[in-house]
N, C-alpha and C positions, 0 to 999 in steps of 0.2 A: 266726206261726212260718213260716219259709221252708220251701220244699219240700225233700224228701230230696235231690233232684238238685242244687238250689242249694247246700245245705249241703255236700254231698260235693265239689262243684266248687270250693268256697272253700278247701279244704284242700290245702296243698302235698303233692305225692306224692313229691317228691325228698328226699334227705337235707338236713338243715338245718345248714350249717356257715358261720355268718355270713350265711346266706341260703340259698335253695334251690339245691342243686348236684346234679349227677348222681353216681351211684355209680361207683367206679372199674371195677368189674366189669360195670356196665351192666345187671345183672339186676333183676328185680322179684319180689315174691311177693304172693299174694292175701290180702285181708282178707274174712272171711265174716260174714254176718248169722246169729247163732245161732238165730234164730227159724225160718229156712227153709233155711239152708245156702248161700244165694246169695252170689256174689262181689259185694261192693259197691265195691271199689277194688283197684288194684294199686299198691304202693309200692316204692320203691327198696330193694334188698337189699344192705346195706353189706358191704364186705370189710374185712379187717384193715387194709388200706392206708387205707381211708376213716376208720377209727377213729383212726389215727395222724394223719391230716390234721386231724381235730377237735381232737386234743390239741395239735398244732402251733399251731392258731388260739387255743386256750385259753391256752397258755403264752406266746404272743406278746403277749397283752393283759392278762395277770395283774397285772403291776406297775401298769399304768395304771388298771385297775379297782380295785385295792386302794387306790390313791392318790385315787380319786374321793371327794369329800366325802360323808360318811355321809348328810347330808340329801339330796344329789342322788341317791344310790342309793335312798334311801327314796322319793323322789318318783317315780322310775321304777317302782318296785314298786307304788306306789299307782295310777299310771296304768294298769298292767297289770290291777290289780283292777277299775278302772272299765271297762276294755274287756271283760273277762270278763263282768262284770255286764250290760253293754249287749248282749252276745251270748249271754246265758244260755240262751235257747231253742234257739239253734243248737248250743251245746255239749251241751245235754240230748239233743237229737235225735241228734247224732253219737254220743254214748256209747251210747244205746239201740240204734242201728244196729250198732255194732261189738262191743258187749259183751252186749246182750240185755236189760238190766234195764228195768223198767217206767219210763215217763216220769216219774212222781212221784219215783221213786228217783233218776233222773238229775238232776232239778231240785234235789233235796236235795244231791246231790254237788256241783253247780255252786256252790251257796251255801257249802257247807263248804270246797271246794277254793279258791275265790276268796279266802276269808277269810284264808288263810295269807299271801297277798300283802299284804293290808291289815295284818295283825298284824305281820309282819316289816318292813313299811315303817316302822312306828313303832319297832320294836326296833333298826333300823339306827343310829339316833342315840343309842341308850342303851348302846352297848358301853362298858364302863368298866373301869378298872384301879384302882390305889390308890397312895398315896404315904405313907410313914411314916419316922420316924427309927428306925434300928436300935436295939433295946433295949440293945445293948452300947455305944452312943454313938460307934461308929466311922464312922458315915456314914448315908446315906439309902438306902431301899429303894423302888424304883419297880417296879410291876407293870403290864405293858403287854400288851394283847391285839391280836393280828395275825391276818389270815386265814391258814388253813393252806395255801392254794394251790389249784391245779386239782383238781377233784373229778369222780368218776364216780358217777352214780346209775343203778342198775338197778331198774326199776319193774315191778310186776305188772299183770295184766290186769283185776283185779276193780274197781279204782277208777282208771280211766284218767286222770282229771284230778287228783284229790286226792293220789294217791300221788306224783305229780310235784311239785305245788305245795308240799307240805310239806317237800320236799327243796330245791327250787329257791329258794323264798322265803328261808329262812335263809342259804343259801349266798351268794346275791347280796347280801343285806343285810350279811353279814360281810365282803364284798369278795373272795369266791372266784369264779373262773370254773367252769363246770360243763358236763359232757357227760352227756346222758341217753340211756340205752338202754332204750326202752319195750318192753313185751312184744309179741311179734310178732302176737298175736291182736288187740291194740288199739292200733295205732300212730297212728291218725289224730288223736285228741284232742291228743296231745302235739305233733304237727306243727302243728296249728292254734294251740296255745298259743305255740309258738316264733314264729310269724308275728305274733301279737298283742304279744309282747315286743318284737320289732323295731319294730313300729308305735308302741310307747310310748316309743321312744328308747333301748332297750338297745343298747350298742355292739356292733358285729360281733365275733364270736369269744367273747363272754362266755358265751353259751349255744349249745350245739350239740345236735342230736337226730339220732342214728344209728339207723335202723331196720334190722332184720336178722332172719332166721330162725335164725341161728347165733350165739346169744349168747356161748357159750364161746369160739368161734374169734375173734369180733370183739373181745371185751373182753380176751382174753389179752395181746395186745401192750401194752395200756394198763396192765395190772397189773404188767407187767415193766418199764415205762418209769419212770425215776427222777423225771421231771417230774410225774407224778401223785402227789398227796399225801393223797388221801382217797377212800374207797369207802363208799358208802351203799347198802344193799340192802333191799328188801322182797320177801319170797317165802318159799319153803319152807325148813324147817330143814335139810334135806338139801343143798340148793344153798348155803344160807348157810354151812354148815360148810366146804364145798369152797372158797367164795370167801375165807373167813378164812384157810384154809391157803395159798391162792395169794397173798393180800395180805401174808403174813408175810415174803416175800422182800424186799419194799420197805419193810417196817415201816410200812405205811400206817395212818393213822387210819381206823377202821372204825365204822360204825353198822349194826346188824343188827336188823331188825324181821321176826321169823320166825313160824313156825307157832303155832297156838293150839289148845287143847282146853278151852274156857271152861266152868266149872261154873256152873249157875244154881241157887242153893240157896234153897228155900222152907221157912221154919219154920212151925210150926203156929199161931203168933200173927200171921202175916202177913195183910195185907188181900189176900184171894185174888183179888178182881176186879182190883185194881191189879197183882198179880203176873202174872195172865193177860195183861193188856195189855202189861206189861213183857216177858213171854215172847214175845209176838208180835213186838215190836220187836227183841228180842235175837236171836231165831231167824231171822226172815224178812227183816230188813233186808238189802238187796242179794241177795234170794233165798237167803240163807244162805251166799253166797259171800263171806264176810268173815272175817278172822282173829279179829275180835272177836265173831263169832256164838256164841251159846250152843250148846255141843256136847253137854252132859249136863245133864239136869234132875234134881236131887236134891231130893226132896220128902219132908218129914216125914210119917210114916205117918198121923197124925191128920187131915191135910188132903189126903191122896193122891187119894182118889176125887173130892173136890170139885174140886181143881185140874185133874185129868185130864179130867173131864167138861166143865168150862168152857173149858179150853184147846182141846179137840176141837171144841166148839161154835163158838168164836171162829174157829178156822181154817176150819171149814166155811162160816161165814157171811161172813167178811171177805176170804177169799182167792179171787181170780179169776185162773186161769192162762191165759196167752195171749201173743201177740206184744207186746213192750214198747211198740210204737207205738199199740196199741189203747187208747183212753182208759179202758176199763173194766178193763184188766189191772192187777193188783197183784203178780203173780208171773210173771216172764218166764222164758225158757229158761236152762239152764245154758250155760256158755261153749262147750263142744264135746262131741263124742261120747266122748272119753276121760273127761271129768269125769262125764258121764252114766253111763258104765260103772262108774266108781269108786263113785258114790253107790249105784247099784243093787247092786253087789257087797257093800257094807257092810250094806245092809238085808237082802239075801238071807242073808248070813252070820249075822246076828242071828236071823232067822226060823228058819233051819235049826237053830239051837241052842235054840229054844223060845220066842223072843220072839213077842208078840202084836201084830198090826197093828191099831191102833185107828182109823187114818185113813190113806188113801193107800196107799203102799207098792208101786206098780207104775207104771212109765213108760208113757205112751200111745204108740201107734204114730205115727211122724213125719208130716209133715216137722218139722224142728227138734229141739232137744235139751232136751225138757221133762221135769221130774220133779215130781210133785204134792207139796203140803204133806203131811207124813207124821208120824204119832205112833206110837211103839212102846212097849209096856209089857212087863213080865216079862222084862227083858233078862238073859240068862245072863251070869255073871261073866266068862267068857272071850271075850265078843263083841268083835270088832275095833272096832265102832263106839264102844266106851267108851275105846279107846286111840288111835284115829286121828282126825285132823281130817276131819269130814264134808264141809264146803264144799258144802252143799246144804240144802234145806228139810226136814230130817229131825230130829225131836225124840225121843230116847230118854229115858224117864222111869224113875227108879230110886228106891225107897223107902229111908228111913233112920229110925232111932228116936231117938237122942240127939244133942245138939249136937256132942259130940266125934266121934261116928260120922259125922255129916254133914260136919264139917270135914275129917276124915281122908279121906273119899271124894272130896271136892272137890280135895284136894291130891294124890290118887293119880294123878299124871300127870307125864311128863317136862316138860310145857309149863308156862308161867306168864305168860301175857300179861294176861288179864283174868278177873275173876270177878264174879258177880252175887249179891246177897243180898237177900232180902225178909224183913223182920221189923218189928214195931212197937216192939220193945224196944231203946232206945238203947244200953244197956250191951251187949246182945248184938251189936248192929250193929257197934259199935266193936271189941268183943272178937274177933268173927269176921273182920272186915275186917283187923285186925292179924295174925290167924293164917293168913290165906290166902296161899299162896305164889304171888303174881302181882304184876305191876308196876302194875296198875290194878284198882280195885274199884268197882263200881256198887252203891250201897245204895238200894234201892227205886226203881231206875230201870233201864230196859233199853237206853238209849243213853248212852254216856259220852264219845264223841269230841268234843273241843273244841280249836280252834286255840290257845286261851289256856292249855291244860293240857298237861303233859308226857306224851306217848304212848310207851309202850314196855314191855318185859317182862323177865322173869328166867328162869333155867334155860334150857331149850331154845328159849325164845321170843325169845332174843337179848339185846342190850344197846345202850345209847344211848337218847336220848330225842328225840322230834320234837314241835315245838309248845312253847308256854309260853315262859317266859324261859330255860328250859334248852335249847331247840331250837337257838338260835344258837351256844351254847357248843360244839356238835359241830363247828363250822366255824372255830373260833378256837384259836390257839396262845397259850400264856402265856409271856411273856418277862420275865425278872427283870433289872433294870438296877441295878447297885450304884454309888453315887456317894458321894464324900467330902463 
């Protein structure tokens, strides 16, 4: 693995608009290491004028990129996959430095994130339409798929690589140009990816990365510009609602992957040891800072004590909190002081209402923004932690008695991204999976994300799908051609 200095030096710090360019305003902002608060880089702080320059570049090459043969587009995506894989350790270290996650977590994200380029490199050549005779006998029906046009992707900080690749991959495969606005907390990974895309032969202007502290101000002129035809966003439901409203003026195609409040349901016929290991993955993957993270643990009363005891023992034995670059670390810091305060407040609110702290429950004194793996029991009904997304390594455990009660409790949320179910009964597994109000369900498994599967939610968790054969459809328009 290269040194931290070498990896950071290899990342462009300017805006990427067909290549590294200076920001019109000339300003920069700092990127911090969550493990100690140190500044690790200064990157360009884009202005609204810079964003318009990126859209100028995207619009200028949109027609040429759409006309590029699908096989050629696919080969470029595959070449990017190869370059990411070749520099996997550099990407892993970079993500750990700017986001804080433990190196094993970062390595997993590199593998997952890169796979979207390989998957959609293959999907590029499989875009299909159909041809048929009109049933009336009056002519022929041709159905043709075309790229929607220039796209804007706004990505979050928790998965600095994967949240970009699963948007960029299908967009480029479909023949769309794209502008990416990464989170200001973690801009470096996306800038390095842009450089690798250029090295792989992606034409100038097809992909731009604009980094800025002021997301709303920078993206507003793009949302108002008729040349932009698609908006894809991953982030909070609150921001997603605002973006949908802003996109309505231009009637943009939108994909929204928003917040979650995932239930993890354990029935009394479950393999408890397997459920505990699944819970460890579902709760602590990415330090709990994932929209797919299990947020509420609903456990049938007959196995409540066994599950709680074993879950606490597993957390105590398997979790090692520390800087993500430490090889022994399995739980890194939270992203910033604001997130640390949010997690602490949710735990304190539950405890003040009568919840019991079984494990953890108190942030250590700095440096860095750490919070320990925590288990809460005896949660009061009105606790905020049952309603709000935790986005941290905290597991509230709630008992239920009957299957109907467990299903109702799992669905008692405005969100509907993912749910987890543990049971040995196949009929129950299917029955409950069909009854859960979520876009995805994991049955007897704690990690469900797969580039070959459609990722997305229902209710306040958004709409649209990323990954799978469905993912590319988000970037395609359907054209009907009538012929005699």
